[in-house]
All heavy atoms as a GROMACS GRO file, in nm:
protein
  440
    1MET      N    1   0.082  -0.119   0.000
    1MET     CA    2   0.000   0.000   0.000
    1MET      C    3   0.087   0.126   0.000
    1MET      O    4   0.059   0.220  -0.071
    1MET     CB    5  -0.091  -0.002   0.122
    1MET     CG    6  -0.178   0.120   0.133
    1MET     SD    7  -0.284   0.102   0.277
    1MET     CE    8  -0.318   0.272   0.306
    2TRP      N    9   0.191   0.129   0.082
    2TRP     CA   10   0.274   0.248   0.088
    2TRP      C   11   0.366   0.259  -0.033
    2TRP      O   12   0.422   0.366  -0.058
    2TRP     CB   13   0.358   0.247   0.215
    2TRP     CG   14   0.273   0.268   0.336
    2TRP    CD1   15   0.237   0.174   0.426
    2TRP    CD2   16   0.210   0.389   0.378
    2TRP    NE1   17   0.155   0.228   0.523
    2TRP    CE2   18   0.138   0.360   0.496
    2TRP    CE3   19   0.207   0.518   0.328
    2TRP    CZ2   20   0.065   0.457   0.563
    2TRP    CZ3   21   0.133   0.614   0.396
    2TRP    CH2   22   0.064   0.584   0.512
    3ALA      N   23   0.381   0.151  -0.110
    3ALA     CA   24   0.470   0.155  -0.225
    3ALA      C   25   0.401   0.216  -0.347
    3ALA      O   26   0.469   0.249  -0.444
    3ALA     CB   27   0.519   0.014  -0.258
    4ARG      N   28   0.269   0.229  -0.341
    4ARG     CA   29   0.198   0.287  -0.457
    4ARG      C   30   0.230   0.435  -0.470
    4ARG      O   31   0.240   0.506  -0.370
    4ARG     CB   32   0.047   0.274  -0.439
    4ARG     CG   33  -0.006   0.137  -0.458
    4ARG     CD   34  -0.157   0.132  -0.460
    4ARG     NE   35  -0.222   0.250  -0.405
    4ARG     CZ   36  -0.342   0.252  -0.352
    4ARG    NH1   37  -0.410   0.141  -0.344
    4ARG    NH2   38  -0.396   0.362  -0.307
    5PRO      N   39   0.241   0.486  -0.592
    5PRO     CA   40   0.259   0.630  -0.608
    5PRO      C   41   0.130   0.704  -0.573
    5PRO      O   42   0.019   0.653  -0.595
    5PRO     CB   43   0.292   0.646  -0.757
    5PRO     CG   44   0.252   0.520  -0.821
    5PRO     CD   45   0.249   0.413  -0.716
    6ARG      N   46   0.142   0.819  -0.513
    6ARG     CA   47   0.026   0.899  -0.471
    6ARG      C   48  -0.003   1.005  -0.576
    6ARG      O   49   0.082   1.044  -0.655
    6ARG     CB   50   0.055   0.966  -0.338
    6ARG     CG   51   0.092   0.871  -0.229
    6ARG     CD   52  -0.028   0.798  -0.180
    6ARG     NE   53   0.011   0.706  -0.075
    6ARG     CZ   54  -0.065   0.614  -0.027
    6ARG    NH1   55  -0.184   0.594  -0.076
    6ARG    NH2   56  -0.024   0.535   0.068
    7GLY      N   57  -0.126   1.055  -0.570
    7GLY     CA   58  -0.167   1.158  -0.663
    7GLY      C   59  -0.124   1.296  -0.616
    7GLY      O   60  -0.076   1.317  -0.505
    8LEU      N   61  -0.145   1.393  -0.703
    8LEU     CA   62  -0.107   1.531  -0.675
    8LEU      C   63  -0.188   1.588  -0.558
    8LEU      O   64  -0.135   1.660  -0.474
    8LEU     CB   65  -0.129   1.616  -0.801
    8LEU     CG   66  -0.093   1.764  -0.788
    8LEU    CD1   67   0.055   1.779  -0.758
    8LEU    CD2   68  -0.131   1.837  -0.914
    9PHE      N   69  -0.315   1.551  -0.548
    9PHE     CA   70  -0.400   1.601  -0.440
    9PHE      C   71  -0.349   1.555  -0.304
    9PHE      O   72  -0.348   1.632  -0.207
    9PHE     CB   73  -0.544   1.555  -0.462
    9PHE     CG   74  -0.641   1.607  -0.359
    9PHE    CD1   75  -0.675   1.740  -0.357
    9PHE    CD2   76  -0.696   1.521  -0.265
    9PHE    CE1   77  -0.763   1.789  -0.263
    9PHE    CE2   78  -0.783   1.568  -0.170
    9PHE     CZ   79  -0.818   1.703  -0.169
   10PHE      N   80  -0.304   1.430  -0.294
   10PHE     CA   81  -0.248   1.378  -0.170
   10PHE      C   82  -0.127   1.459  -0.127
   10PHE      O   83  -0.117   1.499  -0.011
   10PHE     CB   84  -0.209   1.231  -0.187
   10PHE     CG   85  -0.130   1.176  -0.073
   10PHE    CD1   86  -0.193   1.137   0.044
   10PHE    CD2   87   0.008   1.164  -0.081
   10PHE    CE1   88  -0.120   1.086   0.151
   10PHE    CE2   89   0.082   1.114   0.024
   10PHE     CZ   90   0.017   1.075   0.140
   11TRP      N   91  -0.035   1.483  -0.218
   11TRP     CA   92   0.087   1.557  -0.183
   11TRP      C   93   0.056   1.702  -0.150
   11TRP      O   94   0.118   1.759  -0.060
   11TRP     CB   95   0.189   1.547  -0.296
   11TRP     CG   96   0.242   1.408  -0.308
   11TRP    CD1   97   0.221   1.322  -0.411
   11TRP    CD2   98   0.322   1.337  -0.213
   11TRP    NE1   99   0.283   1.202  -0.385
   11TRP    CE2  100   0.346   1.209  -0.264
   11TRP    CE3  101   0.376   1.370  -0.089
   11TRP    CZ2  102   0.422   1.115  -0.196
   11TRP    CZ3  103   0.451   1.276  -0.021
   11TRP    CH2  104   0.473   1.150  -0.075
   12LEU      N  105  -0.039   1.761  -0.218
   12LEU     CA  106  -0.077   1.899  -0.188
   12LEU      C  107  -0.136   1.909  -0.048
   12LEU      O  108  -0.099   1.997   0.030
   12LEU     CB  109  -0.177   1.949  -0.292
   12LEU     CG  110  -0.222   2.094  -0.279
   12LEU    CD1  111  -0.104   2.187  -0.300
   12LEU    CD2  112  -0.331   2.124  -0.378
   13CYS      N  113  -0.224   1.818  -0.013
   13CYS     CA  114  -0.283   1.818   0.122
   13CYS      C  115  -0.177   1.791   0.228
   13CYS      O  116  -0.178   1.854   0.334
   13CYS     CB  117  -0.393   1.713   0.131
   13CYS     SG  118  -0.539   1.756   0.037
   14LEU      N  119  -0.086   1.699   0.201
   14LEU     CA  120   0.019   1.668   0.297
   14LEU      C  121   0.109   1.789   0.321
   14LEU      O  122   0.141   1.820   0.437
   14LEU     CB  123   0.102   1.549   0.248
   14LEU     CG  124   0.212   1.502   0.341
   14LEU    CD1  125   0.151   1.447   0.470
   14LEU    CD2  126   0.298   1.398   0.274
   15VAL      N  127   0.147   1.858   0.217
   15VAL     CA  128   0.232   1.976   0.232
   15VAL      C  129   0.159   2.085   0.308
   15VAL      O  130   0.217   2.149   0.397
   15VAL     CB  131   0.278   2.026   0.093
   15VAL    CG1  132   0.339   2.164   0.102
   15VAL    CG2  133   0.378   1.929   0.034
   16ILE      N  134   0.031   2.106   0.281
   16ILE     CA  135  -0.045   2.209   0.351
   16ILE      C  136  -0.057   2.176   0.499
   16ILE      O  137  -0.039   2.262   0.585
   16ILE     CB  138  -0.183   2.227   0.285
   16ILE    CG1  139  -0.168   2.294   0.149
   16ILE    CG2  140  -0.277   2.308   0.374
   16ILE    CD1  141  -0.294   2.297   0.066
   17VAL      N  142  -0.086   2.051   0.531
   17VAL     CA  143  -0.099   2.011   0.672
   17VAL      C  144   0.035   2.024   0.744
   17VAL      O  145   0.041   2.078   0.855
   17VAL     CB  146  -0.154   1.868   0.683
   17VAL    CG1  147  -0.138   1.812   0.823
   17VAL    CG2  148  -0.300   1.865   0.642
   18LEU      N  149   0.142   1.976   0.683
   18LEU     CA  150   0.273   1.986   0.747
   18LEU      C  151   0.317   2.131   0.764
   18LEU      O  152   0.376   2.169   0.866
   18LEU     CB  153   0.377   1.907   0.667
   18LEU     CG  154   0.360   1.756   0.670
   18LEU    CD1  155   0.465   1.690   0.582
   18LEU    CD2  156   0.368   1.703   0.812
   19PHE      N  157   0.289   2.215   0.666
   19PHE     CA  158   0.322   2.357   0.675
   19PHE      C  159   0.243   2.423   0.788
   19PHE      O  160   0.297   2.501   0.866
   19PHE     CB  161   0.291   2.426   0.542
   19PHE     CG  162   0.324   2.572   0.541
   19PHE    CD1  163   0.455   2.614   0.533
   19PHE    CD2  164   0.224   2.667   0.548
   19PHE    CE1  165   0.486   2.749   0.533
   19PHE    CE2  166   0.253   2.801   0.547
   19PHE     CZ  167   0.386   2.843   0.539
   20THR      N  168   0.115   2.389   0.799
   20THR     CA  169   0.032   2.446   0.904
   20THR      C  170   0.080   2.402   1.041
   20THR      O  171   0.084   2.482   1.135
   20THR     CB  172  -0.115   2.405   0.884
   20THR    OG1  173  -0.156   2.445   0.753
   20THR    CG2  174  -0.205   2.471   0.985
   21VAL      N  175   0.115   2.275   1.056
   21VAL     CA  176   0.165   2.225   1.184
   21VAL      C  177   0.297   2.292   1.219
   21VAL      O  178   0.322   2.327   1.335
   21VAL     CB  179   0.180   2.072   1.179
   21VAL    CG1  180   0.255   2.020   1.301
   21VAL    CG2  181   0.044   2.006   1.171
   22ALA      N  182   0.382   2.315   1.122
   22ALA     CA  183   0.512   2.375   1.149
   22ALA      C  184   0.501   2.524   1.183
   22ALA      O  185   0.573   2.573   1.269
   22ALA     CB  186   0.604   2.357   1.028
   23ILE      N  187   0.409   2.595   1.120
   23ILE     CA  188   0.398   2.739   1.139
   23ILE      C  189   0.312   2.773   1.260
   23ILE      O  190   0.348   2.859   1.341
   23ILE     CB  191   0.342   2.806   1.012
   23ILE    CG1  192   0.435   2.781   0.893
   23ILE    CG2  193   0.322   2.955   1.033
   23ILE    CD1  194   0.575   2.836   0.911
   24LYS      N  195   0.198   2.711   1.274
   24LYS     CA  196   0.102   2.744   1.379
   24LYS      C  197   0.057   2.618   1.453
   24LYS      O  198  -0.057   2.575   1.439
   24LYS     CB  199  -0.021   2.811   1.319
   24LYS     CG  200   0.005   2.932   1.235
   24LYS     CD  201  -0.001   3.056   1.318
   24LYS     CE  202   0.009   3.177   1.226
   24LYS     NZ  203   0.007   3.298   1.298
   25PRO      N  204   0.144   2.557   1.535
   25PRO     CA  205   0.106   2.430   1.598
   25PRO      C  206  -0.007   2.444   1.700
   25PRO      O  207  -0.091   2.356   1.711
   25PRO     CB  208   0.235   2.382   1.664
   25PRO     CG  209   0.318   2.503   1.679
   25PRO     CD  210   0.280   2.595   1.567
   26VAL      N  211  -0.010   2.555   1.776
   26VAL     CA  212  -0.114   2.570   1.878
   26VAL      C  213  -0.251   2.589   1.813
   26VAL      O  214  -0.350   2.527   1.852
   26VAL     CB  215  -0.080   2.688   1.972
   26VAL    CG1  216  -0.193   2.714   2.069
   26VAL    CG2  217   0.050   2.661   2.045
   27GLU      N  218  -0.258   2.674   1.711
   27GLU     CA  219  -0.383   2.695   1.642
   27GLU      C  220  -0.431   2.568   1.573
   27GLU      O  221  -0.550   2.538   1.570
   27GLU     CB  222  -0.370   2.809   1.539
   27GLU     CG  223  -0.356   2.946   1.600
   27GLU     CD  224  -0.215   2.980   1.642
   27GLU    OE1  225  -0.126   2.894   1.632
   27GLU    OE2  226  -0.194   3.094   1.687
   28PHE      N  227  -0.337   2.492   1.517
   28PHE     CA  228  -0.372   2.367   1.452
   28PHE      C  229  -0.429   2.268   1.553
   28PHE      O  230  -0.528   2.200   1.525
   28PHE     CB  231  -0.248   2.307   1.383
   28PHE     CG  232  -0.277   2.182   1.305
   28PHE    CD1  233  -0.344   2.189   1.185
   28PHE    CD2  234  -0.239   2.058   1.352
   28PHE    CE1  235  -0.371   2.074   1.112
   28PHE    CE2  236  -0.265   1.944   1.281
   28PHE     CZ  237  -0.331   1.951   1.161
   29ALA      N  238  -0.370   2.263   1.672
   29ALA     CA  239  -0.422   2.173   1.776
   29ALA      C  240  -0.562   2.216   1.819
   29ALA      O  241  -0.649   2.131   1.842
   29ALA     CB  242  -0.328   2.173   1.896
   30HIS      N  243  -0.586   2.348   1.827
   30HIS     CA  244  -0.719   2.395   1.863
   30HIS      C  245  -0.822   2.358   1.756
   30HIS      O  246  -0.935   2.322   1.788
   30HIS     CB  247  -0.719   2.547   1.883
   30HIS     CG  248  -0.659   2.589   2.013
   30HIS    ND1  249  -0.719   2.568   2.134
   30HIS    CD2  250  -0.541   2.651   2.041
   30HIS    CE1  251  -0.643   2.616   2.230
   30HIS    NE2  252  -0.533   2.666   2.176
   31VAL      N  253  -0.782   2.368   1.631
   31VAL     CA  254  -0.872   2.331   1.522
   31VAL      C  255  -0.906   2.183   1.528
   31VAL      O  256  -1.022   2.144   1.514
   31VAL     CB  257  -0.810   2.368   1.385
   31VAL    CG1  258  -0.886   2.305   1.270
   31VAL    CG2  259  -0.806   2.519   1.368
   32ILE      N  260  -0.805   2.100   1.550
   32ILE     CA  261  -0.829   1.955   1.556
   32ILE      C  262  -0.921   1.920   1.671
   32ILE      O  263  -1.017   1.843   1.654
   32ILE     CB  264  -0.694   1.879   1.568
   32ILE    CG1  265  -0.611   1.898   1.442
   32ILE    CG2  266  -0.717   1.732   1.595
   32ILE    CD1  267  -0.675   1.845   1.316
   33THR      N  268  -0.896   1.977   1.790
   33THR     CA  269  -0.983   1.945   1.904
   33THR      C  270  -1.123   1.999   1.884
   33THR      O  271  -1.221   1.935   1.924
   33THR     CB  272  -0.924   2.000   2.035
   33THR    OG1  273  -0.901   2.139   2.022
   33THR    CG2  274  -0.794   1.929   2.069
   34THR      N  275  -1.136   2.115   1.820
   34THR     CA  276  -1.270   2.170   1.792
   34THR      C  277  -1.345   2.081   1.694
   34THR      O  278  -1.465   2.054   1.712
   34THR     CB  279  -1.259   2.313   1.737
   34THR    OG1  280  -1.190   2.394   1.832
   34THR    CG2  281  -1.394   2.372   1.708
   35VAL      N  282  -1.278   2.036   1.590
   35VAL     CA  283  -1.342   1.948   1.492
   35VAL      C  284  -1.384   1.817   1.557
   35VAL      O  285  -1.497   1.769   1.536
   35VAL     CB  286  -1.248   1.923   1.372
   35VAL    CG1  287  -1.298   1.808   1.286
   35VAL    CG2  288  -1.234   2.049   1.289
   36LEU      N  289  -1.298   1.759   1.641
   36LEU     CA  290  -1.334   1.634   1.708
   36LEU      C  291  -1.453   1.655   1.803
   36LEU      O  292  -1.543   1.570   1.809
   36LEU     CB  293  -1.214   1.579   1.784
   36LEU     CG  294  -1.101   1.523   1.699
   36LEU    CD1  295  -0.983   1.481   1.787
   36LEU    CD2  296  -1.147   1.408   1.615
   37HIS      N  297  -1.454   1.766   1.874
   37HIS     CA  298  -1.565   1.795   1.965
   37HIS      C  299  -1.695   1.812   1.887
   37HIS      O  300  -1.800   1.761   1.927
   37HIS     CB  301  -1.534   1.922   2.045
   37HIS     CG  302  -1.643   1.961   2.138
   37HIS    ND1  303  -1.740   2.052   2.102
   37HIS    CD2  304  -1.672   1.920   2.263
   37HIS    CE1  305  -1.824   2.065   2.202
   37HIS    NE2  306  -1.785   1.987   2.302
   38ASP      N  307  -1.690   1.884   1.775
   38ASP     CA  308  -1.811   1.908   1.696
   38ASP      C  309  -1.861   1.779   1.630
   38ASP      O  310  -1.983   1.758   1.621
   38ASP     CB  311  -1.786   2.015   1.590
   38ASP     CG  312  -1.766   2.153   1.651
   38ASP    OD1  313  -1.802   2.170   1.770
   38ASP    OD2  314  -1.715   2.243   1.581
   39VAL      N  315  -1.772   1.695   1.585
   39VAL     CA  316  -1.813   1.567   1.526
   39VAL      C  317  -1.878   1.479   1.633
   39VAL      O  318  -1.982   1.416   1.608
   39VAL     CB  319  -1.693   1.495   1.460
   39VAL    CG1  320  -1.723   1.351   1.429
   39VAL    CG2  321  -1.651   1.570   1.334
   40ASN      N  322  -1.821   1.479   1.753
   40ASN     CA  323  -1.879   1.404   1.862
   40ASN      C  324  -2.017   1.458   1.898
   40ASN      O  325  -2.111   1.380   1.920
   40ASN     CB  326  -1.786   1.408   1.984
   40ASN     CG  327  -1.832   1.317   2.094
   40ASN    OD1  328  -1.907   1.224   2.072
   40ASN    ND2  329  -1.787   1.345   2.215
   41ALA      N  330  -2.031   1.590   1.903
   41ALA     CA  331  -2.161   1.649   1.934
   41ALA      C  332  -2.264   1.617   1.825
   41ALA      O  333  -2.380   1.590   1.855
   41ALA     CB  334  -2.147   1.801   1.949
   42PHE      N  335  -2.221   1.616   1.700
   42PHE     CA  336  -2.311   1.584   1.589
   42PHE      C  337  -2.365   1.443   1.601
   42PHE      O  338  -2.485   1.418   1.592
   42PHE     CB  339  -2.240   1.603   1.455
   42PHE     CG  340  -2.319   1.551   1.338
   42PHE    CD1  341  -2.426   1.623   1.289
   42PHE    CD2  342  -2.287   1.431   1.278
   42PHE    CE1  343  -2.500   1.575   1.182
   42PHE    CE2  344  -2.360   1.382   1.171
   42PHE     CZ  345  -2.467   1.455   1.123
   43PHE      N  346  -2.273   1.347   1.624
   43PHE     CA  347  -2.318   1.208   1.631
   43PHE      C  348  -2.396   1.180   1.759
   43PHE      O  349  -2.485   1.095   1.760
   43PHE     CB  350  -2.199   1.113   1.616
   43PHE     CG  351  -2.154   1.100   1.473
   43PHE    CD1  352  -2.033   1.150   1.432
   43PHE    CD2  353  -2.235   1.038   1.379
   43PHE    CE1  354  -1.992   1.140   1.300
   43PHE    CE2  355  -2.195   1.026   1.247
   43PHE     CZ  356  -2.074   1.077   1.208
   44SER      N  357  -2.366   1.252   1.865
   44SER     CA  358  -2.444   1.239   1.988
   44SER      C  359  -2.587   1.288   1.964
   44SER      O  360  -2.684   1.224   2.004
   44SER     CB  361  -2.378   1.316   2.100
   44SER     OG  362  -2.457   1.312   2.216
   45GLY      N  363  -2.600   1.403   1.900
   45GLY     CA  364  -2.732   1.456   1.866
   45GLY      C  365  -2.806   1.366   1.769
   45GLY      O  366  -2.927   1.347   1.780
   46LEU      N  367  -2.733   1.309   1.674
   46LEU     CA  368  -2.795   1.217   1.579
   46LEU      C  369  -2.846   1.092   1.651
   46LEU      O  370  -2.956   1.043   1.621
   46LEU     CB  371  -2.695   1.178   1.471
   46LEU     CG  372  -2.744   1.088   1.358
   46LEU    CD1  373  -2.855   1.158   1.281
   46LEU    CD2  374  -2.631   1.050   1.267
   47GLY      N  375  -2.769   1.042   1.747
   47GLY     CA  376  -2.814   0.927   1.825
   47GLY      C  377  -2.938   0.958   1.907
   47GLY      O  378  -3.030   0.877   1.915
   48ASP      N  379  -2.942   1.078   1.967
   48ASP     CA  380  -3.062   1.120   2.041
   48ASP      C  381  -3.183   1.130   1.950
   48ASP      O  382  -3.293   1.090   1.985
   48ASP     CB  383  -3.038   1.253   2.111
   48ASP     CG  384  -2.935   1.243   2.222
   48ASP    OD1  385  -2.907   1.130   2.266
   48ASP    OD2  386  -2.883   1.350   2.264
   49PHE      N  387  -3.160   1.186   1.831
   49PHE     CA  388  -3.270   1.201   1.734
   49PHE      C  389  -3.322   1.064   1.690
   49PHE      O  390  -3.444   1.042   1.685
   49PHE     CB  391  -3.219   1.280   1.613
   49PHE     CG  392  -3.319   1.292   1.502
   49PHE    CD1  393  -3.431   1.371   1.517
   49PHE    CD2  394  -3.300   1.224   1.383
   49PHE    CE1  395  -3.525   1.382   1.415
   49PHE    CE2  396  -3.392   1.234   1.280
   49PHE     CZ  397  -3.505   1.314   1.296
   50LEU      N  398  -3.233   0.972   1.661
   50LEU     CA  399  -3.276   0.839   1.617
   50LEU      C  400  -3.345   0.762   1.728
   50LEU      O  401  -3.441   0.689   1.703
   50LEU     CB  402  -3.157   0.761   1.562
   50LEU     CG  403  -3.098   0.814   1.432
   50LEU    CD1  404  -2.976   0.733   1.391
   50LEU    CD2  405  -3.202   0.812   1.321
   51SER      N  406  -3.299   0.779   1.851
   51SER     CA  407  -3.367   0.712   1.961
   51SER      C  408  -3.506   0.774   1.986
   51SER      O  409  -3.600   0.703   2.022
   51SER     CB  410  -3.284   0.716   2.089
   51SER     OG  411  -3.274   0.848   2.136
   52ALA      N  412  -3.520   0.904   1.964
   52ALA     CA  413  -3.650   0.968   1.976
   52ALA      C  414  -3.744   0.918   1.866
   52ALA      O  415  -3.865   0.900   1.890
   52ALA     CB  416  -3.638   1.121   1.969
   53LEU      N  417  -3.691   0.896   1.748
   53LEU     CA  418  -3.773   0.841   1.640
   53LEU      C  419  -3.815   0.698   1.672
   53LEU      O  420  -3.925   0.656   1.637
   53LEU     CB  421  -3.698   0.844   1.507
   53LEU     CG  422  -3.687   0.978   1.437
   53LEU    CD1  423  -3.606   0.960   1.308
   53LEU    CD2  424  -3.822   1.036   1.406
   54GLY      N  425  -3.727   0.624   1.737
   54GLY     CA  426  -3.757   0.485   1.769
   54GLY      C  427  -3.866   0.471   1.875
   54GLY      O  428  -3.938   0.372   1.877
   55THR      N  429  -3.878   0.569   1.964
   55THR     CA  430  -3.979   0.562   2.068
   55THR      C  431  -4.114   0.615   2.022
   55THR      O  432  -4.214   0.593   2.089
   55THR     CB  433  -3.936   0.640   2.193
   55THR    OG1  434  -3.915   0.777   2.158
   55THR    CG2  435  -3.808   0.580   2.251
   56ALA      N  436  -4.118   0.685   1.911
   56ALA     CA  437  -4.243   0.745   1.863
   56ALA      C  438  -4.330   0.645   1.792
   56ALA      O  439  -4.300   0.540   1.755
   56ALA     CB  440  -4.214   0.861   1.768
   0.00000   0.00000   0.00000
């Protein structure tokens, strides 16, 4: 899997992420934790919604 050549989009994203981590590591960490928190809140709300549908 790692021996396969990657596309241009992969390398562009990798360079952008590495550049962001190198230049602004604290802000990058805040973004990652915010995204994880929001994804968790979304799926928690989705679970509540589906359980409410199941009881109706």
